[in-house]
C-alpha positions in Angstrom: 6.8 -0.7 25.6 9.4 -0.1 22.8 6.5 -0.4 20.3 4.7 2.5 21.9 7.8 4.6 21.3 8.0 3.3 17.7 4.3 4.3 17.2 4.9 7.7 18.7 8.0 8.3 16.5 6.2 7.1 13.4 3.3 9.4 14.1 5.5 12.4 14.6 7.4 11.7 11.3 4.0 11.2 9.6 2.8 14.5 10.8 6.0 16.3 9.8 5.7 14.9 6.3 2.0 16.0 6.2 2.8 19.5 7.4 5.6 19.9 4.8 3.2 18.7 2.1 0.5 21.0 3.1 2.9 23.9 3.2 3.5 23.7 -0.5 -0.2 23.6 -1.4 -1.8 27.0 -2.1 -5.5 27.6 -2.6 -6.4 28.0 -6.3 -3.3 26.4 -7.6 -3.7 22.9 -8.9 -0.9 21.6 -11.0 0.3 18.2 -11.8 3.4 18.7 -9.7 1.4 19.5 -6.6 -1.0 16.7 -7.2 1.8 14.2 -7.6 3.6 15.5 -4.4 0.4 15.1 -2.4 -0.3 11.6 -3.7 3.3 10.6 -3.3 3.3 11.9 0.3 0.1 10.0 1.0 1.6 6.8 -0.4 4.8 7.3 1.6 3.0 8.0 4.9 0.5 5.1 4.6 3.2 2.7 3.3 5.5 3.5 6.2 2.6 3.0 8.7 1.6 -0.3 7.1 5.2 -1.6 7.3 5.6 -0.6 11.0 2.2 -2.1 12.0 3.0 -5.3 10.1 6.4 -5.6 11.8 4.7 -5.1 15.2 2.0 -7.7 14.3 4.8 -10.2 13.6 5.8 -9.8 17.2 2.2 -10.3 18.5 -1.1 -8.5 19.0 0.1 -6.6 22.1 3.0 -4.9 20.3 0.6 -4.1 17.4 -1.8 -2.4 19.9 1.0 -0.5 21.5 2.3 0.7 18.1 -1.2 1.8 17.1 -1.7 3.5 20.5 1.5 5.4 20.0 0.5 6.5 16.5 -2.9 7.5 17.8 -1.5 9.5 20.8 0.8 11.5 18.5 -2.2 12.4 16.3 -4.2 13.5 19.3 -1.2 15.6 20.6 -1.1 17.3 17.2 -4.8 18.0 17.2 -4.8 19.4 20.8 -1.7 21.4 20.1 -3.3 23.0 17.1 -6.4 24.2 18.9 
């Protein structure tokens, strides 16, 4: 069950980083700085998720599924909260 909490926490941090990244992007403005921040944020978010899922997989398939479920639930919470 600890892996479900890890997945939830990773999902929430992922969404916070995404929200902060989107807050600096303005329509009509496309500069190298903004592009590099968006790409860097994506690499950071996906890299963190990959490492967490890999660590869970080293413990077994069930911890991996719990971690993924936690990440998935945090995403759905964000989607439902936004509507």
